[in-house]
Backbone as CSV, one residue per row, in Angstrom:
resi,resn,N_x,N_y,N_z,CA_x,CA_y,CA_z,C_x,C_y,C_z
1,UNK,117.746,100.807,130.623,118.701,101.701,129.992,118.156,102.163,128.642
2,UNK,118.309,103.441,128.362,117.951,103.977,127.057,119.038,103.611,126.067
3,UNK,118.670,102.972,124.983,119.618,102.631,123.943,119.172,103.268,122.640
4,UNK,120.085,103.363,121.705,119.763,103.874,120.378,120.250,102.869,119.359
5,UNK,119.363,102.379,118.518,119.785,101.472,117.462,120.148,102.288,116.234
6,UNK,121.063,101.730,115.442,121.453,102.358,114.180,121.355,101.304,113.082
7,UNK,120.649,101.642,112.034,120.473,100.714,110.921,121.514,100.955,109.848
8,UNK,121.891,99.867,109.196,122.737,99.940,108.012,121.983,99.255,106.884
9,UNK,121.932,99.874,105.733,121.070,99.379,104.659,121.409,97.952,104.251
10,UNK,122.656,97.517,104.451,123.030,96.161,104.067,122.289,95.110,104.871
11,UNK,121.763,95.484,106.027,121.073,94.532,106.888,119.571,94.503,106.647
12,UNK,119.071,95.346,105.803,117.625,95.417,105.625,117.165,94.435,104.569
13,UNK,115.891,94.083,104.611,115.322,93.175,103.630,114.458,93.931,102.630
14,UNK,114.499,95.264,102.672,113.738,96.079,101.735,114.624,97.237,101.303
15,UNK,114.248,97.891,100.226,114.931,99.113,99.845,114.722,100.137,100.944
16,UNK,115.801,100.666,101.513,115.705,101.512,102.705,116.308,102.878,102.423
17,UNK,115.486,103.889,102.496,115.949,105.263,102.332,115.550,106.036,103.571
18,UNK,116.514,106.429,104.428,116.153,107.135,105.654,115.527,108.479,105.350
19,UNK,114.442,108.797,106.036,113.768,110.079,105.849,114.355,111.143,106.753
20,UNK,114.396,110.827,108.051,114.868,111.795,109.022,115.543,111.047,110.149
21,UNK,116.239,111.763,110.982,116.724,111.200,112.233,116.146,112.062,113.333
22,UNK,115.298,111.468,114.176,114.507,112.261,115.105,114.710,111.756,116.519
23,UNK,115.600,112.420,117.290,115.952,111.935,118.616,114.788,111.998,119.584
24,UNK,113.784,112.842,119.324,112.703,113.000,120.296,111.566,112.006,120.091
25,UNK,111.679,111.114,119.103,110.721,110.027,118.962,111.259,108.830,119.730
26,UNK,110.461,108.297,120.645,110.895,107.189,121.494,110.110,105.933,121.157
27,UNK,110.825,104.825,120.955,110.189,103.521,120.811,110.249,102.808,122.157
28,UNK,109.098,102.362,122.639,109.047,101.593,123.874,108.836,100.137,123.499
29,UNK,109.828,99.319,123.809,109.812,97.908,123.449,109.162,97.101,124.567
30,UNK,108.185,96.260,124.201,107.486,95.444,125.194,107.629,93.946,124.926
31,UNK,108.353,93.578,123.888,108.544,92.176,123.552,109.778,92.012,122.694
32,UNK,110.044,90.773,122.287,111.243,90.452,121.526,110.895,89.486,120.403
33,UNK,111.420,89.747,119.230,111.260,88.806,118.123,112.075,87.549,118.403
34,UNK,111.733,86.460,117.724,112.512,85.242,117.918,112.553,84.437,116.628
35,UNK,113.248,83.308,116.676,113.309,82.409,115.538,113.864,83.060,114.290
36,UNK,113.340,82.659,113.157,113.849,83.162,111.883,113.527,84.643,111.698
37,UNK,112.474,85.127,112.362,112.149,86.553,112.247,113.284,87.384,112.825
38,UNK,113.748,87.024,114.018,114.859,87.744,114.640,116.129,87.589,113.817
39,UNK,116.404,86.376,113.374,117.638,86.101,112.638,117.696,86.851,111.314
40,UNK,116.580,86.917,110.614,116.582,87.488,109.264,116.224,88.965,109.217
41,UNK,115.467,89.447,110.218,114.938,90.806,110.119,115.272,91.685,111.314
42,UNK,115.931,91.125,112.324,116.260,91.913,113.504,115.111,91.947,114.494
43,UNK,115.375,92.590,115.627,114.374,92.677,116.684,113.384,93.802,116.372
44,UNK,112.399,93.967,117.249,111.351,94.960,117.008,111.899,96.361,116.719
45,UNK,112.916,96.832,117.451,113.404,98.186,117.140,113.893,98.333,115.704
46,UNK,114.616,97.320,115.193,115.080,97.399,113.812,113.908,97.406,112.836
47,UNK,112.906,96.603,113.116,111.744,96.543,112.233,111.007,97.880,112.201
48,UNK,110.828,98.490,113.364,110.143,99.781,113.407,110.983,100.878,112.770
49,UNK,112.292,100.850,112.985,113.140,101.882,112.394,113.040,101.857,110.875
50,UNK,113.024,100.659,110.291,112.874,100.571,108.837,111.523,101.114,108.389
51,UNK,110.481,100.727,109.117,109.157,101.198,108.738,109.011,102.698,108.848
52,UNK,109.615,103.270,109.873,109.554,104.715,110.081,110.476,105.473,109.138
53,UNK,111.475,104.784,108.581,112.430,105.448,107.714,113.505,106.182,108.472
54,UNK,113.892,105.654,109.642,114.883,106.303,110.491,116.192,105.529,110.489
55,UNK,117.302,106.244,110.431,118.610,105.604,110.568,118.899,105.252,112.021
56,UNK,118.438,106.087,112.942,118.634,105.840,114.367,117.300,105.998,115.083
57,UNK,117.154,105.271,116.189,115.896,105.307,116.926,116.161,105.024,118.401
58,UNK,115.870,105.978,119.294,116.012,105.727,120.728,114.986,104.701,121.195
59,UNK,115.428,103.776,122.045,114.583,102.673,122.498,114.717,102.502,124.003
60,UNK,113.593,102.301,124.680,113.586,101.861,126.073,112.810,100.558,126.140
61,UNK,113.411,99.543,126.755,112.720,98.277,126.983,111.927,98.413,128.275
62,UNK,110.609,98.402,128.167,109.752,98.630,129.331,109.849,97.518,130.354
63,UNK,110.394,96.368,129.974,110.498,95.241,130.892,111.672,95.376,131.848
64,UNK,112.498,96.392,131.636,113.618,96.677,132.526,113.206,97.747,133.531
65,UNK,114.130,98.111,134.397,113.856,99.133,135.411,114.182,100.537,134.918
66,UNK,114.462,100.688,133.634,114.813,102.000,133.099,113.681,102.998,133.309
67,UNK,113.965,104.141,133.941,112.904,105.146,134.124,112.451,105.696,132.770
68,UNK,111.172,105.892,132.637,110.634,106.500,131.429,110.695,108.014,131.558
69,UNK,110.992,108.724,130.474,111.159,110.178,130.552,109.831,110.902,130.721
70,UNK,109.927,112.168,131.065,108.749,113.030,131.089,108.155,113.051,129.679
71,UNK,106.922,112.606,129.485,106.377,112.529,128.123,106.283,113.878,127.421
72,UNK,106.242,114.957,128.172,106.148,116.275,127.538,107.443,116.663,126.840
73,UNK,108.536,115.932,127.104,109.816,116.230,126.457,109.980,115.485,125.140
74,UNK,109.010,114.654,124.778,109.134,113.802,123.604,108.309,114.328,122.436
75,UNK,108.819,114.112,121.238,108.049,114.454,120.050,106.968,113.444,119.755
76,UNK,107.179,112.203,120.171,106.201,111.150,119.945,106.655,109.855,120.579
77,UNK,105.716,108.926,120.748,105.970,107.631,121.384,105.320,106.540,120.549
78,UNK,106.051,105.460,120.315,105.501,104.265,119.679,105.728,103.095,120.624
79,UNK,104.677,102.309,120.877,104.762,101.149,121.769,104.588,99.887,120.938
80,UNK,105.511,98.943,121.084,105.529,97.750,120.246,104.529,96.689,120.708
81,UNK,104.485,95.611,119.948,103.756,94.421,120.346,104.576,93.568,121.290
82,UNK,103.981,92.457,121.729,104.628,91.597,122.722,103.952,90.236,122.727
83,UNK,104.695,89.218,123.160,104.085,87.911,123.419,103.414,87.872,124.782
84,UNK,103.637,88.891,125.609,102.959,88.985,126.905,101.483,89.294,126.694
85,UNK,100.700,89.117,127.743,99.271,89.389,127.696,98.931,90.519,128.664
86,UNK,98.178,91.495,128.190,97.801,92.627,129.034,97.058,92.151,130.274
87,UNK,96.265,91.093,130.145,95.475,90.606,131.282,96.329,89.991,132.382
88,UNK,97.607,89.717,132.120,98.485,89.196,133.175,98.874,90.273,134.182
89,UNK,98.678,91.536,133.820,98.939,92.664,134.724,100.356,92.600,135.315
90,UNK,101.323,92.315,134.463,102.701,92.270,134.946,103.107,93.654,135.457
91,UNK,103.933,93.714,136.515,104.289,95.020,137.091,104.855,96.000,136.072
92,UNK,105.744,95.526,135.201,106.317,96.443,134.217,105.241,97.000,133.288
93,UNK,104.248,96.153,132.950,103.184,96.567,132.041,102.254,97.577,132.706
94,UNK,101.914,97.338,133.961,101.064,98.284,134.685,101.776,99.621,134.867
95,UNK,103.074,99.564,135.103,103.869,100.785,135.238,103.867,101.563,133.923
96,UNK,104.063,100.840,132.822,104.035,101.486,131.508,102.649,102.041,131.209
97,UNK,101.604,101.310,131.578,100.246,101.786,131.337,99.974,103.114,132.012
98,UNK,100.419,103.250,133.257,100.233,104.517,133.968,100.981,105.643,133.262
99,UNK,102.170,105.343,132.773,102.953,106.359,132.052,102.256,106.736,130.745
100,UNK,101.710,105.756,130.043,101.010,106.049,128.789,99.780,106.913,129.021
101,UNK,99.060,106.659,130.105,97.902,107.502,130.419,98.339,108.947,130.614
102,UNK,99.489,109.138,131.257,100.016,110.494,131.449,100.446,111.104,130.121
103,UNK,101.041,110.287,129.239,101.461,110.792,127.929,100.259,111.236,127.104
104,UNK,99.192,110.450,127.134,97.973,110.817,126.403,97.383,112.100,126.973
105,UNK,97.335,112.205,128.297,96.794,113.406,128.939,97.618,114.637,128.601
106,UNK,98.927,114.445,128.404,99.812,115.563,128.086,99.753,115.952,126.611
107,UNK,99.074,115.155,125.788,98.995,115.459,124.365,100.190,115.003,123.564
108,UNK,101.025,114.134,124.127,102.171,113.605,123.394,101.679,112.649,122.308
109,UNK,102.055,112.847,121.046,101.628,111.916,119.999,102.035,110.484,120.353
110,UNK,101.064,109.586,120.379,101.291,108.224,120.863,100.648,107.231,119.911
111,UNK,101.400,106.170,119.597,100.886,105.094,118.753,101.168,103.766,119.430
112,UNK,100.120,103.010,119.728,100.270,101.674,120.277,100.002,100.632,119.212
113,UNK,100.867,99.638,119.128,100.753,98.577,118.127,100.522,97.240,118.826
114,UNK,99.437,96.560,118.495,99.096,95.242,119.022,99.053,95.279,120.557
115,UNK,100.069,94.782,121.244,100.077,94.871,122.708,99.974,96.326,123.155
116,UNK,100.701,97.220,122.478,100.644,98.632,122.837,99.256,99.218,122.663
117,UNK,98.555,98.792,121.648,97.165,99.177,121.379,96.266,98.738,122.529
118,UNK,96.406,97.491,122.932,95.592,96.959,124.024,95.943,97.615,125.360
119,UNK,97.240,97.843,125.583,97.655,98.448,126.849,97.125,99.869,126.980
120,UNK,97.100,100.610,125.891,96.508,101.946,125.925,95.046,101.873,126.352
121,UNK,94.303,100.940,125.782,92.890,100.797,126.148,92.745,100.468,127.628
122,UNK,93.537,99.532,128.113,93.500,99.159,129.532,93.846,100.347,130.415
123,UNK,94.908,101.067,130.061,95.372,102.185,130.885,94.350,103.309,130.956
124,UNK,93.541,103.446,129.909,92.572,104.536,129.839,91.173,104.123,130.293
125,UNK,91.047,102.903,130.823,89.773,102.490,131.401,88.968,101.500,130.594
126,UNK,89.525,100.989,129.492,88.834,99.986,128.693,89.082,98.581,129.222
127,UNK,88.616,97.605,128.477,88.765,96.204,128.882,89.423,95.403,127.766
128,UNK,90.392,94.577,128.154,91.110,93.706,127.222,90.879,92.260,127.636
129,UNK,90.730,91.362,126.678,90.558,89.946,126.984,90.884,89.087,125.785
130,UNK,90.648,87.799,125.921,90.961,86.858,124.849,90.027,87.048,123.660
131,UNK,90.580,86.856,122.465,89.753,86.907,121.263,88.637,85.871,121.371
132,UNK,87.404,86.255,121.194,86.299,85.286,121.284,86.419,84.138,120.292
133,UNK,87.060,84.369,119.160,87.175,83.336,118.121,88.543,82.666,118.097
134,UNK,89.391,82.949,119.085,90.707,82.331,119.138,91.783,83.188,118.499
135,UNK,93.034,82.682,118.443,94.145,83.451,117.875,93.857,83.900,116.448
136,UNK,94.318,85.089,116.146,94.072,85.704,114.835,95.418,85.941,114.170
137,UNK,95.739,85.139,113.167,97.006,85.245,112.458,96.740,85.238,110.965
138,UNK,97.235,86.263,110.290,97.124,86.292,108.837,96.879,87.688,108.308
139,UNK,96.943,87.840,106.996,96.520,89.101,106.387,95.006,89.173,106.453
140,UNK,94.476,90.353,106.718,93.022,90.475,106.819,92.583,91.835,106.298
141,UNK,91.353,91.875,105.819,90.790,93.123,105.306,90.525,94.091,106.452
142,UNK,90.767,95.360,106.198,90.513,96.427,107.164,89.621,97.465,106.500
143,UNK,88.521,97.790,107.161,87.581,98.787,106.636,87.557,99.995,107.556
144,UNK,87.811,101.159,106.999,87.784,102.383,107.791,86.350,102.809,108.067
145,UNK,86.116,103.306,109.271,84.834,103.918,109.606,84.773,105.312,108.984
146,UNK,83.639,105.978,109.121,83.550,107.354,108.628,84.573,108.244,109.320
147,UNK,84.761,108.045,110.618,85.785,108.812,111.337,87.173,108.457,110.824
148,UNK,87.393,107.169,110.553,88.692,106.745,110.058,89.034,107.338,108.711
149,UNK,88.030,107.484,107.855,88.260,108.064,106.537,88.750,109.501,106.618
150,UNK,88.436,110.185,107.718,88.827,111.585,107.890,89.974,111.761,108.883
151,UNK,90.432,110.665,109.462,91.454,110.767,110.499,92.811,111.113,109.892
152,UNK,93.586,112.004,110.524,94.874,112.403,109.953,95.886,111.267,109.868
153,UNK,95.752,110.239,110.703,96.685,109.114,110.658,96.173,107.963,109.798
154,UNK,94.903,107.642,109.903,94.363,106.429,109.279,93.845,106.621,107.861
155,UNK,93.469,107.824,107.487,92.883,108.008,106.154,93.862,107.533,105.080
156,UNK,93.334,106.828,104.098,94.172,106.310,103.029,94.871,105.004,103.356
157,UNK,94.558,104.399,104.503,95.204,103.151,104.898,94.901,102.043,103.889
158,UNK,95.920,101.305,103.420,95.653,100.151,102.552,94.703,99.161,103.221
159,UNK,93.869,98.499,102.426,92.769,97.724,103.002,93.126,96.295,103.400
160,UNK,94.401,95.912,103.298,94.876,94.639,103.839,96.014,94.937,104.808
161,UNK,95.920,94.382,106.027,96.962,94.568,107.030,97.313,93.214,107.648
162,UNK,98.434,93.186,108.390,98.962,91.944,108.947,98.623,91.837,110.429
163,UNK,97.978,90.741,110.820,97.529,90.535,112.199,98.198,89.304,112.812
164,UNK,98.473,89.390,114.111,98.964,88.247,114.885,98.718,88.551,116.360
165,UNK,97.601,88.079,116.917,97.276,88.391,118.309,96.311,87.368,118.872
166,UNK,96.387,87.189,120.194,95.499,86.264,120.908,94.485,87.001,121.774
167,UNK,94.777,88.264,122.102,93.843,89.079,122.866,93.450,90.295,122.036
168,UNK,92.379,90.963,122.480,91.930,92.166,121.795,91.167,93.043,122.784
169,UNK,90.829,94.228,122.341,90.039,95.142,123.167,88.581,94.694,123.121
170,UNK,88.009,94.490,124.295,86.612,94.059,124.396,85.669,95.214,124.700
171,UNK,86.190,96.236,125.377,85.372,97.416,125.696,86.251,98.647,125.583
172,UNK,85.773,99.639,124.842,86.554,100.857,124.622,86.567,101.736,125.866
173,UNK,87.652,102.482,126.073,87.635,103.515,127.109,86.658,104.622,126.734
174,UNK,86.220,105.366,127.706,85.333,106.501,127.445,86.006,107.472,126.487
175,UNK,85.260,107.913,125.488,85.765,108.904,124.544,86.557,108.340,123.386
176,UNK,86.874,107.042,123.405,87.640,106.449,122.307,86.761,106.293,121.070
177,UNK,87.370,106.483,119.902,86.632,106.449,118.637,87.163,105.328,117.742
178,UNK,86.338,104.331,117.408,86.792,103.308,116.456,87.062,103.931,115.086
179,UNK,88.193,103.568,114.502,88.567,104.107,113.199,88.577,103.056,112.101
180,UNK,88.668,101.783,112.491,88.704,100.711,111.493,88.236,99.410,112.121
181,UNK,87.638,98.569,111.289,87.198,97.238,111.709,87.782,96.200,110.760
182,UNK,87.823,94.971,111.230,88.305,93.855,110.433,87.464,92.635,110.765
183,UNK,87.294,91.693,109.831,86.519,90.490,110.152,87.061,89.729,111.353
184,UNK,88.376,89.802,111.569,88.971,89.060,112.672,89.025,89.806,113.975
185,UNK,88.771,91.100,113.968,88.864,91.886,115.196,88.120,93.202,115.001
186,UNK,87.390,93.604,116.020,86.720,94.903,115.987,86.861,95.535,117.372
187,UNK,87.396,96.735,117.439,87.938,97.518,116.327,89.399,97.172,116.043
188,UNK,89.804,97.402,114.804,91.186,97.161,114.404,92.064,98.383,114.607
189,UNK,91.451,99.557,114.733,92.185,100.798,114.985,91.289,101.740,115.776
190,UNK,91.899,102.487,116.674,91.158,103.365,117.586,91.905,104.681,117.729
191,UNK,91.155,105.761,117.828,91.723,107.037,118.278,91.277,107.217,119.727
192,UNK,92.230,107.173,120.642,91.926,107.289,122.064,91.781,108.737,122.509
193,UNK,92.480,109.617,121.822,92.498,111.047,122.125,92.949,111.742,120.847
194,UNK,92.874,113.073,120.781,93.226,113.743,119.526,94.595,113.370,118.966
195,UNK,95.553,112.998,119.838,96.892,112.662,119.352,97.355,111.297,119.854
196,UNK,96.423,110.400,120.082,96.767,109.057,120.568,95.964,108.007,119.807
197,UNK,96.668,107.053,119.213,96.050,106.023,118.384,96.544,104.632,118.784
198,UNK,95.759,103.644,118.464,96.178,102.259,118.604,95.725,101.463,117.400
199,UNK,96.568,100.506,116.976,96.201,99.610,115.878,96.484,98.178,116.315
200,UNK,95.547,97.273,116.034,95.735,95.880,116.414,96.655,95.148,115.437
201,UNK,96.793,95.652,114.228,97.668,95.036,113.233,99.103,95.530,113.405
202,UNK,99.994,95.002,112.564,101.431,95.277,112.697,101.948,96.085,111.504
203,UNK,101.952,97.407,111.590,102.441,98.208,110.464,103.946,98.099,110.256
204,UNK,104.669,97.602,111.258,106.132,97.498,111.155,106.582,96.303,110.324
205,UNK,105.661,95.418,109.962,106.031,94.209,109.232,105.898,94.393,107.728
206,UNK,107.003,94.218,107.035,106.980,94.143,105.577,106.418,92.779,105.170
207,UNK,106.055,92.591,103.893,105.613,91.261,103.462,106.649,90.171,103.739
208,UNK,107.936,90.491,103.601,108.978,89.490,103.867,109.004,89.099,105.338
209,UNK,108.877,90.083,106.226,108.825,89.770,107.654,107.598,88.924,107.963
210,UNK,106.447,89.330,107.431,105.223,88.614,107.777,105.230,87.188,107.233
211,UNK,105.848,86.971,106.087,105.954,85.602,105.581,106.693,84.728,106.597
212,UNK,107.751,85.271,107.194,108.484,84.498,108.195,107.697,84.362,109.493
213,UNK,106.901,85.368,109.850,106.001,85.229,111.004,105.054,84.052,110.780
214,UNK,104.488,83.950,109.598,103.579,82.849,109.276,104.294,81.505,109.344
215,UNK,105.529,81.469,108.866,106.292,80.216,108.887,106.587,79.742,110.306
216,UNK,106.615,80.672,111.258,106.890,80.311,112.647,105.683,79.667,113.323
217,UNK,104.487,79.818,112.771,103.271,79.303,113.429,102.371,78.561,112.445
218,UNK,102.891,77.535,111.761,102.068,76.845,110.760,100.844,76.166,111.362
219,UNK,100.935,75.795,112.656,99.802,75.103,113.280,98.580,75.997,113.397
220,UNK,98.782,77.323,113.501,97.650,78.243,113.598,96.949,78.427,112.254
221,UNK,97.644,78.095,111.181,97.063,78.228,109.846,96.462,76.918,109.350
222,UNK,96.981,75.799,109.869,96.584,74.494,109.340,95.115,74.175,109.595
223,UNK,94.543,74.729,110.670,93.165,74.409,111.028,92.158,74.751,109.956
224,UNK,92.424,75.821,109.202,91.499,76.171,108.117,92.161,76.018,106.747
225,UNK,93.170,75.143,106.703,93.742,74.762,105.421,94.661,75.774,104.782
226,UNK,95.186,76.712,105.546,96.079,77.710,104.970,97.530,77.234,105.050
227,UNK,98.294,77.542,104.034,99.706,77.168,103.951,100.539,78.441,104.055
228,UNK,101.485,78.520,105.019,102.269,79.752,105.164,103.091,80.101,103.934
229,UNK,103.383,79.119,103.093,104.165,79.394,101.887,103.295,79.906,100.743
230,UNK,102.010,79.567,100.782,101.131,79.877,99.648,100.143,80.995,99.926
231,UNK,100.013,81.393,101.183,99.033,82.423,101.532,99.359,83.724,100.801
232,UNK,98.444,84.270,100.012,98.741,85.500,99.266,98.971,86.684,100.207
233,UNK,100.010,87.449,99.925,100.315,88.659,100.683,100.445,89.828,99.720
234,UNK,100.184,91.041,100.198,100.424,92.215,99.349,101.891,92.279,98.929
235,UNK,102.150,92.817,97.765,103.537,92.959,97.319,104.201,94.179,97.926
236,UNK,103.410,95.162,98.328,103.963,96.362,98.960,103.766,96.277,100.470
237,UNK,104.445,97.124,101.204,104.432,97.139,102.668,103.184,97.892,103.126
238,UNK,102.125,97.206,103.574,100.840,97.888,103.779,100.788,98.835,104.962
239,UNK,101.635,98.619,105.968,101.568,99.475,107.146,102.550,100.626,107.153
240,UNK,103.496,100.628,106.210,104.527,101.666,106.239,103.961,103.076,106.076
241,UNK,102.948,103.308,105.216,102.414,104.675,105.133,101.902,105.197,106.472
242,UNK,101.315,104.327,107.281,100.818,104.756,108.589,101.977,105.176,109.493
243,UNK,103.058,104.399,109.507,104.207,104.754,110.342,104.830,106.066,109.888
244,UNK,104.966,106.243,108.582,105.557,107.491,108.073,104.662,108.690,108.409
245,UNK,103.357,108.480,108.336,102.446,109.581,108.647,102.494,109.915,110.136
246,UNK,102.613,108.889,110.983,102.734,109.166,112.412,103.991,109.979,112.684
247,UNK,105.071,109.645,112.016,106.306,110.405,112.186,106.106,111.858,111.783
248,UNK,105.394,112.089,110.693,105.113,113.464,110.260,104.275,114.202,111.295
249,UNK,103.276,113.526,111.857,102.433,114.157,112.878,103.245,114.490,114.120
250,UNK,104.162,113.600,114.486,105.009,113.866,115.642,105.954,115.026,115.364
251,UNK,106.485,115.085,114.138,107.396,116.178,113.773,106.689,117.527,113.766
252,UNK,105.393,117.509,113.477,104.630,118.757,113.390,104.225,119.298,114.747
253,UNK,104.492,118.537,115.791,104.028,118.958,117.114,104.644,120.288,117.506
């Protein structure tokens, strides 16, 4: 079922000023927040709506039987992260992948985040697998490539972003262009087509959200002596400019 979430500023954990309300931007949900993250910050749709600066946001949960719309009728598509793994080839995920390939072919502005990033690569002929160095959780440096420095979405990206993933893209689809690299993952951002991008990091997470993400998985930090309470984080929301810029690109379509 297509649902629309509505945010109220009293529920947000950041200063929230809505920019626009854009019914033709669709969020495709592929996972669910849990624990203190869900309790304190809401589910993925609420997190993305805040990052995008939207009071309302249409959402389809891809794990349900809800039919996905004709992508040519949409101003843009954002695909969330998930605790699922692309390599499991779940029926709902394969169905969504085929739809995303059609959306990219149609020129619909598309942004995949974490799982969505990997699913785009899989759907377009790339390869996804387990991180060679194990789970990657934490703030990490991001370096733009020469293409990334000139990219309409990625240029100007803050150089620290928030990561939390166990799989990554191992082989790019034909024609895909790396836009950013990180010590924990390469590539960290990709342009799959002129109007289709993927990022392995989480632009929807504010520092407050990410602090709670870290608190949910202290065992992943303990191995190298990191403390979720003491790990330095940026004071500003590092991924929000990317989300706002994607919204502008979708509006300009």
